[in-house]
TORKOL-4160 file (C-alpha; in steps of 0.2 Angstrom, whole numbers, padded with zeros to 4 digits, m for minus):
256
<pt num="1" X="0054" Y="m0032" Z="0092"/>
<pt num="2" X="0035" Y="m0037" Z="0095"/>
<pt num="3" X="0022" Y="m0027" Z="0085"/>
<pt num="4" X="0007" Y="m0020" Z="0094"/>
<pt num="5" X="m0005" Y="m0012" Z="0082"/>
<pt num="6" X="m0017" Y="0000" Z="0091"/>
<pt num="7" X="m0028" Y="0001" Z="0075"/>
<pt num="8" X="m0044" Y="m0007" Z="0069"/>
<pt num="9" X="m0037" Y="m0010" Z="0051"/>
<pt num="10" X="m0019" Y="m0016" Z="0051"/>
<pt num="11" X="m0016" Y="m0029" Z="0037"/>
<pt num="12" X="m0014" Y="m0044" Z="0050"/>
<pt num="13" X="m0031" Y="m0044" Z="0059"/>
<pt num="14" X="m0023" Y="m0054" Z="0074"/>
<pt num="15" X="m0011" Y="m0040" Z="0078"/>
<pt num="16" X="m0025" Y="m0027" Z="0080"/>
<pt num="17" X="m0026" Y="m0022" Z="0099"/>
<pt num="18" X="m0036" Y="m0005" Z="0099"/>
<pt num="19" X="m0041" Y="m0007" Z="0117"/>
<pt num="20" X="m0028" Y="m0003" Z="0131"/>
<pt num="21" X="m0032" Y="m0019" Z="0140"/>
<pt num="22" X="m0029" Y="m0029" Z="0125"/>
<pt num="23" X="m0012" Y="m0020" Z="0121"/>
<pt num="24" X="m0007" Y="m0023" Z="0139"/>
<pt num="25" X="m0011" Y="m0041" Z="0138"/>
<pt num="26" X="m0001" Y="m0042" Z="0122"/>
<pt num="27" X="0014" Y="m0033" Z="0129"/>
<pt num="28" X="0014" Y="m0045" Z="0144"/>
<pt num="29" X="0014" Y="m0060" Z="0132"/>
<pt num="30" X="0027" Y="m0053" Z="0121"/>
<pt num="31" X="0039" Y="m0048" Z="0135"/>
<pt num="32" X="0037" Y="m0065" Z="0143"/>
<pt num="33" X="0041" Y="m0073" Z="0126"/>
<pt num="34" X="0057" Y="m0064" Z="0125"/>
<pt num="35" X="0054" Y="m0048" Z="0116"/>
<pt num="36" X="0068" Y="m0035" Z="0118"/>
<pt num="37" X="0057" Y="m0021" Z="0111"/>
<pt num="38" X="0039" Y="m0017" Z="0109"/>
<pt num="39" X="0034" Y="m0007" Z="0093"/>
<pt num="40" X="0017" Y="0002" Z="0095"/>
<pt num="41" X="0008" Y="0009" Z="0080"/>
<pt num="42" X="m0008" Y="0019" Z="0079"/>
<pt num="43" X="m0008" Y="0022" Z="0060"/>
<pt num="44" X="m0010" Y="0008" Z="0048"/>
<pt num="45" X="0002" Y="0009" Z="0033"/>
<pt num="46" X="m0005" Y="m0005" Z="0023"/>
<pt num="47" X="m0010" Y="0000" Z="0005"/>
<pt num="48" X="m0028" Y="0008" Z="0005"/>
<pt num="49" X="m0029" Y="0011" Z="0024"/>
<pt num="50" X="m0039" Y="0025" Z="0030"/>
<pt num="51" X="m0030" Y="0041" Z="0033"/>
<pt num="52" X="m0032" Y="0048" Z="0051"/>
<pt num="53" X="m0026" Y="0065" Z="0059"/>
<pt num="54" X="m0011" Y="0067" Z="0070"/>
<pt num="55" X="m0023" Y="0070" Z="0085"/>
<pt num="56" X="m0032" Y="0054" Z="0082"/>
<pt num="57" X="m0016" Y="0044" Z="0081"/>
<pt num="58" X="m0010" Y="0052" Z="0097"/>
<pt num="59" X="m0027" Y="0048" Z="0105"/>
<pt num="60" X="m0025" Y="0030" Z="0100"/>
<pt num="61" X="m0007" Y="0029" Z="0105"/>
<pt num="62" X="m0004" Y="0038" Z="0121"/>
<pt num="63" X="m0016" Y="0028" Z="0133"/>
<pt num="64" X="m0007" Y="0012" Z="0128"/>
<pt num="65" X="0010" Y="0019" Z="0129"/>
<pt num="66" X="0007" Y="0026" Z="0147"/>
<pt num="67" X="m0001" Y="0010" Z="0153"/>
<pt num="68" X="0013" Y="m0001" Z="0147"/>
<pt num="69" X="0026" Y="0011" Z="0154"/>
<pt num="70" X="0017" Y="0010" Z="0171"/>
<pt num="71" X="0014" Y="m0009" Z="0171"/>
<pt num="72" X="0031" Y="m0014" Z="0163"/>
<pt num="73" X="0044" Y="0000" Z="0167"/>
<pt num="74" X="0057" Y="m0011" Z="0160"/>
<pt num="75" X="0049" Y="m0012" Z="0143"/>
<pt num="76" X="0058" Y="m0003" Z="0129"/>
<pt num="77" X="0045" Y="0005" Z="0117"/>
<pt num="78" X="0047" Y="0011" Z="0100"/>
<pt num="79" X="0034" Y="0021" Z="0091"/>
<pt num="80" X="0029" Y="0017" Z="0073"/>
<pt num="81" X="0025" Y="0034" Z="0066"/>
<pt num="82" X="0030" Y="0046" Z="0052"/>
<pt num="83" X="0023" Y="0062" Z="0061"/>
<pt num="84" X="0035" Y="0072" Z="0072"/>
<pt num="85" X="0020" Y="0078" Z="0084"/>
<pt num="86" X="0015" Y="0060" Z="0087"/>
<pt num="87" X="0033" Y="0055" Z="0091"/>
<pt num="88" X="0036" Y="0069" Z="0102"/>
<pt num="89" X="0020" Y="0065" Z="0112"/>
<pt num="90" X="0024" Y="0047" Z="0113"/>
<pt num="91" X="0042" Y="0049" Z="0120"/>
<pt num="92" X="0036" Y="0062" Z="0133"/>
<pt num="93" X="0023" Y="0049" Z="0137"/>
<pt num="94" X="0036" Y="0035" Z="0141"/>
<pt num="95" X="0042" Y="0028" Z="0124"/>
<pt num="96" X="0060" Y="0027" Z="0120"/>
<pt num="97" X="0063" Y="0025" Z="0101"/>
<pt num="98" X="0056" Y="0033" Z="0085"/>
<pt num="99" X="0052" Y="0020" Z="0071"/>
<pt num="100" X="0048" Y="0031" Z="0055"/>
<pt num="101" X="0043" Y="0021" Z="0039"/>
<pt num="102" X="0045" Y="0037" Z="0029"/>
<pt num="103" X="0063" Y="0041" Z="0033"/>
<pt num="104" X="0058" Y="0059" Z="0037"/>
<pt num="105" X="0050" Y="0062" Z="0020"/>
<pt num="106" X="0032" Y="0064" Z="0026"/>
<pt num="107" X="0036" Y="0076" Z="0040"/>
<pt num="108" X="0050" Y="0089" Z="0038"/>
<pt num="109" X="0051" Y="0091" Z="0057"/>
<pt num="110" X="0054" Y="0073" Z="0061"/>
<pt num="111" X="0073" Y="0073" Z="0060"/>
<pt num="112" X="0074" Y="0089" Z="0071"/>
<pt num="113" X="0062" Y="0081" Z="0083"/>
<pt num="114" X="0073" Y="0065" Z="0085"/>
<pt num="115" X="0088" Y="0076" Z="0088"/>
<pt num="116" X="0079" Y="0087" Z="0101"/>
<pt num="117" X="0073" Y="0072" Z="0110"/>
<pt num="118" X="0089" Y="0062" Z="0109"/>
<pt num="119" X="0081" Y="0045" Z="0106"/>
<pt num="120" X="0086" Y="0031" Z="0094"/>
<pt num="121" X="0079" Y="0033" Z="0077"/>
<pt num="122" X="0074" Y="0019" Z="0065"/>
<pt num="123" X="0077" Y="0025" Z="0047"/>
<pt num="124" X="0067" Y="0015" Z="0034"/>
<pt num="125" X="0067" Y="0016" Z="0015"/>
<pt num="126" X="0050" Y="0020" Z="0007"/>
<pt num="127" X="0044" Y="0030" Z="m0008"/>
<pt num="128" X="0028" Y="0040" Z="m0008"/>
<pt num="129" X="0015" Y="0037" Z="0004"/>
<pt num="130" X="0006" Y="0021" Z="0010"/>
<pt num="131" X="m0007" Y="0025" Z="m0003"/>
<pt num="132" X="0005" Y="0028" Z="m0018"/>
<pt num="133" X="0020" Y="0017" Z="m0014"/>
<pt num="134" X="0014" Y="0002" Z="m0024"/>
<pt num="135" X="0015" Y="0013" Z="m0040"/>
<pt num="136" X="0033" Y="0018" Z="m0036"/>
<pt num="137" X="0043" Y="0003" Z="m0039"/>
<pt num="138" X="0055" Y="0008" Z="m0053"/>
<pt num="139" X="0073" Y="0007" Z="m0048"/>
<pt num="140" X="0090" Y="0008" Z="m0057"/>
<pt num="141" X="0097" Y="m0005" Z="m0045"/>
<pt num="142" X="0086" Y="m0009" Z="m0030"/>
<pt num="143" X="0100" Y="m0012" Z="m0018"/>
<pt num="144" X="0111" Y="0003" Z="m0024"/>
<pt num="145" X="0096" Y="0014" Z="m0024"/>
<pt num="146" X="0091" Y="0009" Z="m0006"/>
<pt num="147" X="0108" Y="0010" Z="0000"/>
<pt num="148" X="0112" Y="0027" Z="m0007"/>
<pt num="149" X="0095" Y="0033" Z="0001"/>
<pt num="150" X="0099" Y="0027" Z="0018"/>
<pt num="151" X="0117" Y="0033" Z="0017"/>
<pt num="152" X="0111" Y="0051" Z="0013"/>
<pt num="153" X="0097" Y="0051" Z="0026"/>
<pt num="154" X="0110" Y="0045" Z="0039"/>
<pt num="155" X="0121" Y="0059" Z="0035"/>
<pt num="156" X="0107" Y="0071" Z="0037"/>
<pt num="157" X="0103" Y="0064" Z="0054"/>
<pt num="158" X="0121" Y="0064" Z="0060"/>
<pt num="159" X="0123" Y="0083" Z="0055"/>
<pt num="160" X="0108" Y="0086" Z="0066"/>
<pt num="161" X="0115" Y="0076" Z="0081"/>
<pt num="162" X="0105" Y="0060" Z="0080"/>
<pt num="163" X="0118" Y="0048" Z="0086"/>
<pt num="164" X="0108" Y="0031" Z="0087"/>
<pt num="165" X="0102" Y="0026" Z="0071"/>
<pt num="166" X="0095" Y="0009" Z="0065"/>
<pt num="167" X="0093" Y="0005" Z="0047"/>
<pt num="168" X="0077" Y="m0004" Z="0039"/>
<pt num="169" X="0078" Y="m0008" Z="0021"/>
<pt num="170" X="0059" Y="m0007" Z="0020"/>
<pt num="171" X="0054" Y="m0024" Z="0014"/>
<pt num="172" X="0037" Y="m0023" Z="0004"/>
<pt num="173" X="0037" Y="m0004" Z="0005"/>
<pt num="174" X="0037" Y="0003" Z="m0013"/>
<pt num="175" X="0045" Y="m0014" Z="m0018"/>
<pt num="176" X="0039" Y="m0028" Z="m0029"/>
<pt num="177" X="0040" Y="m0046" Z="m0021"/>
<pt num="178" X="0056" Y="m0049" Z="m0032"/>
<pt num="179" X="0064" Y="m0033" Z="m0027"/>
<pt num="180" X="0061" Y="m0037" Z="m0008"/>
<pt num="181" X="0070" Y="m0054" Z="m0011"/>
<pt num="182" X="0084" Y="m0046" Z="m0020"/>
<pt num="183" X="0087" Y="m0034" Z="m0006"/>
<pt num="184" X="0086" Y="m0049" Z="0006"/>
<pt num="185" X="0099" Y="m0058" Z="m0004"/>
<pt num="186" X="0111" Y="m0043" Z="m0003"/>
<pt num="187" X="0107" Y="m0038" Z="0015"/>
<pt num="188" X="0124" Y="m0041" Z="0022"/>
<pt num="189" X="0131" Y="m0027" Z="0011"/>
<pt num="190" X="0122" Y="m0014" Z="0022"/>
<pt num="191" X="0136" Y="m0018" Z="0035"/>
<pt num="192" X="0146" Y="m0005" Z="0025"/>
<pt num="193" X="0136" Y="0008" Z="0034"/>
<pt num="194" X="0141" Y="0002" Z="0051"/>
<pt num="195" X="0124" Y="0002" Z="0058"/>
<pt num="196" X="0112" Y="m0010" Z="0066"/>
<pt num="197" X="0099" Y="m0017" Z="0053"/>
<pt num="198" X="0081" Y="m0021" Z="0057"/>
<pt num="199" X="0071" Y="m0033" Z="0047"/>
<pt num="200" X="0052" Y="m0032" Z="0046"/>
<pt num="201" X="0045" Y="m0045" Z="0035"/>
<pt num="202" X="0032" Y="m0053" Z="0047"/>
<pt num="203" X="0017" Y="m0060" Z="0038"/>
<pt num="204" X="0019" Y="m0049" Z="0023"/>
<pt num="205" X="0013" Y="m0051" Z="0005"/>
<pt num="206" X="0031" Y="m0055" Z="0000"/>
<pt num="207" X="0029" Y="m0071" Z="0009"/>
<pt num="208" X="0011" Y="m0077" Z="0006"/>
<pt num="209" X="0012" Y="m0071" Z="m0012"/>
<pt num="210" X="0024" Y="m0086" Z="m0015"/>
<pt num="211" X="0017" Y="m0098" Z="m0002"/>
<pt num="212" X="m0002" Y="m0095" Z="m0005"/>
<pt num="213" X="m0015" Y="m0090" Z="0008"/>
<pt num="214" X="m0014" Y="m0073" Z="0017"/>
<pt num="215" X="m0006" Y="m0065" Z="0032"/>
<pt num="216" X="m0014" Y="m0078" Z="0044"/>
<pt num="217" X="m0005" Y="m0092" Z="0035"/>
<pt num="218" X="0012" Y="m0084" Z="0034"/>
<pt num="219" X="0021" Y="m0088" Z="0050"/>
<pt num="220" X="0031" Y="m0102" Z="0043"/>
<pt num="221" X="0037" Y="m0092" Z="0029"/>
<pt num="222" X="0041" Y="m0077" Z="0041"/>
<pt num="223" X="0052" Y="m0089" Z="0052"/>
<pt num="224" X="0061" Y="m0095" Z="0036"/>
<pt num="225" X="0065" Y="m0077" Z="0030"/>
<pt num="226" X="0069" Y="m0071" Z="0048"/>
<pt num="227" X="0082" Y="m0085" Z="0049"/>
<pt num="228" X="0090" Y="m0081" Z="0032"/>
<pt num="229" X="0090" Y="m0063" Z="0038"/>
<pt num="230" X="0100" Y="m0068" Z="0054"/>
<pt num="231" X="0113" Y="m0076" Z="0043"/>
<pt num="232" X="0115" Y="m0060" Z="0033"/>
<pt num="233" X="0118" Y="m0049" Z="0048"/>
<pt num="234" X="0100" Y="m0044" Z="0054"/>
<pt num="235" X="0101" Y="m0036" Z="0072"/>
<pt num="236" X="0083" Y="m0034" Z="0075"/>
<pt num="237" X="0068" Y="m0044" Z="0069"/>
<pt num="238" X="0051" Y="m0035" Z="0070"/>
<pt num="239" X="0038" Y="m0048" Z="0071"/>
<pt num="240" X="0020" Y="m0052" Z="0076"/>
<pt num="241" X="0025" Y="m0068" Z="0083"/>
<pt num="242" X="0039" Y="m0066" Z="0096"/>
<pt num="243" X="0040" Y="m0084" Z="0103"/>
<pt num="244" X="0044" Y="m0091" Z="0086"/>
<pt num="245" X="0057" Y="m0077" Z="0082"/>
<pt num="246" X="0066" Y="m0079" Z="0098"/>
<pt num="247" X="0067" Y="m0098" Z="0095"/>
<pt num="248" X="0075" Y="m0094" Z="0078"/>
<pt num="249" X="0087" Y="m0082" Z="0086"/>
<pt num="250" X="0092" Y="m0095" Z="0099"/>
<pt num="251" X="0095" Y="m0109" Z="0087"/>
<pt num="252" X="0105" Y="m0097" Z="0075"/>
<pt num="253" X="0116" Y="m0092" Z="0089"/>
<pt num="254" X="0121" Y="m0110" Z="0093"/>
<pt num="255" X="0130" Y="m0110" Z="0076"/>
<pt num="256" X="0141" Y="m0094" Z="0080"/>
């Protein structure tokens, strides 16, 4: 899953594609490199990012969604948003999947919207908001708490009629570096829920906090973690660098 940020302030500067022409070029490159999905976001969820209105998020998002749908009709687009109104507009504009970092917590209409639209829903674990999440890292047991949360939310989605759900443990969201690695170490245990698992660690602080540098220097560490995640059952890798992730998948599959 290739990340296309339609924002001026996402944490990795090279992923910022606020102009439609830039987003189209990035989509073309990612699809050529082997991306199975494109994940478009117009709201930066990094800590300290500027809050924007739902309308501004839609205004950033829709032109790119519509342009990619027209230029690459085969492309499967997911929309990285926690707002039901944004998800609704994007799906009607040509998107196919809702990718909600908040697991429905930040918009009580999100689950009902996913059910009404009958599109796949990516359910992520997070606490608080992008602004407050770094202060909400106390857990009894990180894996058990995240597992129980995802299980409960999945049950709610099923009751509403959302049939296609993908789990995302939410690496780095309301989690210290050590907690993210503990989740990674036990990731195979999410199989108990019988759902696909998405791993999104690309160029995150949990990598360069250990290796030094910043997001721009974290590609090698990203590939290492993606490879580990594949051995633990990851079904989707959400990445800034599609070519390198596809290479990791192809090599891993030779061992199966």
